[in-house]
C-alpha positions as a printed NumPy array, in Angstrom:
array([[ -1.085,  53.299, -27.806],
       [ -2.723,  50.101, -29.438],
       [ -5.019,  48.241, -27.227],
       [ -6.968,  44.841, -27.63 ],
       [ -9.49 ,  43.695, -24.948],
       [-11.229,  40.412, -25.027],
       [-14.512,  39.633, -23.328],
       [-17.142,  36.963, -23.355],
       [-15.404,  33.931, -21.961],
       [-16.841,  31.866, -19.194],
       [-17.981,  28.417, -18.218],
       [-20.106,  26.579, -20.755],
       [-21.294,  22.992, -20.994],
       [-20.157,  20.656, -23.739],
       [-22.287,  21.299, -26.946],
       [-22.941,  24.805, -25.691],
       [-22.084,  28.172, -27.485],
       [-20.354,  31.305, -26.608],
       [-19.396,  34.63 , -28.475],
       [-16.222,  36.186, -27.73 ],
       [-15.702,  39.969, -28.398],
       [-12.322,  41.917, -28.891],
       [-12.506,  45.741, -28.682],
       [ -9.694,  47.384, -30.471],
       [ -8.349,  51.038, -30.08 ],
       [ -5.169,  52.841, -30.955],
       [ -4.586,  51.655, -34.396],
       [ -6.519,  51.647, -37.691],
       [ -8.47 ,  48.45 , -36.984],
       [-10.364,  48.498, -40.351],
       [ -7.255,  48.307, -42.435],
       [ -5.771,  45.092, -40.878],
       [ -6.479,  41.404, -40.867],
       [ -6.983,  40.032, -37.357],
       [ -6.59 ,  36.672, -35.672],
       [ -7.768,  34.609, -32.8  ],
       [ -5.29 ,  32.374, -30.968],
       [ -5.739,  30.134, -28.073],
       [ -3.707,  28.592, -25.447],
       [ -4.981,  25.408, -23.587],
       [ -3.869,  24.643, -19.959],
       [ -0.162,  23.479, -20.131],
       [  0.105,  23.802, -23.871],
       [  1.383,  26.185, -26.531],
       [ -0.333,  28.787, -28.474],
       [ -2.636,  27.529, -31.319],
       [ -3.926,  29.499, -34.128],
       [ -7.627,  29.412, -34.407],
       [ -8.977,  31.782, -37.075],
       [ -8.16 ,  34.761, -39.18 ],
       [-10.107,  37.386, -41.085],
       [ -9.199,  39.943, -43.687],
       [ -9.693,  43.79 , -43.183],
       [-12.928,  43.699, -45.125],
       [-14.155,  40.369, -44.194],
       [-13.611,  39.033, -47.521],
       [-11.449,  36.09 , -46.468],
       [-11.667,  34.005, -43.338],
       [ -9.729,  30.933, -42.355],
       [ -9.947,  28.43 , -39.637],
       [ -7.85 ,  25.742, -38.039],
       [ -9.233,  22.291, -39.025],
       [-10.538,  21.505, -35.703],
       [-12.551,  24.558, -35.573],
       [-14.114,  24.435, -39.159],
       [-17.889,  24.224, -39.079],
       [-18.118,  25.163, -35.365],
       [-16.383,  28.505, -35.023],
       [-17.227,  31.71 , -37.154],
       [-15.012,  34.777, -37.096],
       [-16.535,  38.142, -37.874],
       [-15.683,  41.822, -37.404],
       [-17.625,  45.218, -37.243],
       [-15.056,  47.759, -38.46 ],
       [-17.585,  50.657, -37.659],
       [-17.244,  49.45 , -34.104],
       [-13.697,  48.434, -34.106],
       [-14.75 ,  45.042, -32.923],
       [-13.569,  41.509, -33.609],
       [-15.695,  38.569, -32.861],
       [-15.467,  34.699, -32.405],
       [-18.767,  32.797, -32.418],
       [-18.206,  29.16 , -31.064],
       [-20.648,  26.522, -31.233],
       [-20.743,  22.83 , -30.392],
       [-17.926,  23.476, -27.714],
       [-15.881,  20.64 , -26.608],
       [-13.867,  20.181, -23.334],
       [-10.713,  20.515, -25.51 ],
       [-11.888,  23.857, -26.668],
       [-10.95 ,  24.98 , -22.965],
       [ -8.372,  27.662, -23.195],
       [ -7.374,  31.206, -22.908],
       [ -8.523,  33.006, -26.28 ],
       [ -6.51 ,  36.   , -27.429],
       [ -7.328,  38.257, -30.186],
       [ -4.304,  39.679, -32.033],
       [ -3.286,  41.959, -34.922],
       [ -2.283,  39.762, -37.841],
       [  1.181,  40.897, -37.767],
       [  1.483,  39.624, -34.023],
       [  2.561,  43.052, -33.002],
       [ -0.654,  43.695, -30.764],
       [ -2.182,  41.107, -28.426],
       [ -4.923,  41.219, -25.868],
       [ -4.638,  39.708, -22.377],
       [ -7.001,  36.968, -23.244],
       [-10.378,  35.713, -21.97 ],
       [-10.819,  32.341, -20.473],
       [-13.204,  29.627, -21.87 ],
       [-13.835,  26.613, -19.988],
       [-16.073,  23.866, -21.277],
       [-17.109,  21.516, -18.7  ],
       [-20.166,  19.674, -17.268]])
């Protein structure tokens, strides 16, 4: 059974940094592109970033460019999202997902507040 488990969320002050992790199991992680998606309170899902299977290609939503970095470690079946210069409007539940959308984690909450 495929499983994605996010961790690393929490409360951070504006301008701060966090690193989210996603542990994958139950499918061939290294052969698939992966994605981070977020959902702010009271809003819909927003695509954040995606990365190809061998990390050769990564893409970001415009508002995250230059602040967020997606990476992966295929040997550890791990996906990461490094977030810098966090802003209050980055407050959301962050989900990692198989690029097909077939598998999703349960999410980790990031709150940016002073």
